[in-house]
C-alpha positions as CSV (number, residue, x, y, z in Angstrom):
1,X,0.0,0.1,0.1
2,X,2.9,2.2,0.5
3,X,4.0,2.4,-3.4
4,X,0.6,4.0,-4.2
5,X,0.0,8.0,-4.1
6,X,-2.9,7.6,-1.3
7,X,-2.3,8.9,1.9
8,X,-3.3,7.2,5.2
9,X,-6.9,9.0,5.8
10,X,-8.0,7.9,2.2
11,X,-6.8,4.2,2.9
12,X,-9.0,4.4,5.9
13,X,-11.8,5.9,4.0
14,X,-12.0,3.3,1.6
15,X,-11.4,0.3,4.0
16,X,-14.7,1.7,5.8
17,X,-16.5,2.2,3.0
18,X,-15.5,-1.6,2.1
19,X,-16.7,-2.7,5.2
20,X,-19.9,-0.8,5.1
21,X,-20.6,-2.4,1.9
22,X,-20.0,-5.8,2.8
23,X,-22.3,-5.3,5.8
24,X,-24.8,-3.9,4.1
25,X,-24.4,-7.6,1.9
26,X,-24.3,-9.3,4.8
27,X,-20.9,-10.3,4.2
28,X,-17.6,-10.7,5.8
29,X,-13.7,-10.9,4.8
30,X,-10.4,-11.3,6.0
31,X,-8.3,-8.5,6.7
32,X,-5.8,-9.8,4.5
33,X,-8.5,-10.1,1.7
34,X,-9.5,-6.4,2.6
35,X,-6.1,-5.1,2.2
36,X,-5.8,-7.1,-1.3
37,X,-8.7,-5.9,-2.4
38,X,-7.7,-2.0,-1.8
39,X,-4.6,-2.5,-3.2
40,X,-6.6,-4.1,-6.4
41,X,-8.6,-0.9,-6.6
42,X,-5.3,1.3,-5.9
43,X,-3.5,-0.5,-8.7
44,X,-6.6,0.1,-11.1
45,X,-6.3,3.7,-10.7
46,X,-2.7,4.1,-10.6
47,X,-2.7,5.2,-14.4
48,X,-4.7,8.2,-13.7
49,X,-3.6,11.3,-13.0
50,X,-4.3,12.7,-10.7
51,X,-5.8,9.5,-9.1
52,X,-9.3,9.3,-8.5
53,X,-10.9,9.0,-5.0
54,X,-10.2,5.9,-3.6
55,X,-13.2,5.2,-1.7
56,X,-15.2,6.0,-4.6
57,X,-13.1,3.7,-6.9
58,X,-13.8,1.0,-4.2
59,X,-17.3,1.5,-4.1
60,X,-17.2,1.3,-8.0
61,X,-15.6,-2.0,-8.1
62,X,-17.7,-3.3,-5.7
63,X,-20.9,-2.6,-7.1
64,X,-19.3,-3.8,-10.6
65,X,-17.4,-7.0,-9.4
66,X,-18.4,-7.7,-6.1
67,X,-15.7,-9.6,-4.0
68,X,-15.4,-13.3,-4.5
69,X,-13.4,-13.7,-1.1
70,X,-16.0,-12.4,0.8
71,X,-18.4,-14.7,2.7
72,X,-21.4,-14.7,4.4
73,X,-21.4,-12.6,7.6
């Protein structure tokens, strides 16, 4: 996560966004899975300058693709 242009506050906001989406869908994911998902979203946005809001990107990715690794909460 250190290799991306997002600061700590943006990572926290994105994690909170993903946690809220998972909770809304009654799903749960391991912390390592959450971090991997966030890093994947950041990687996908890394070619855009300036990078878009990470939390918004996480929400868009979740709505489009879901999160396979998440199970029933």
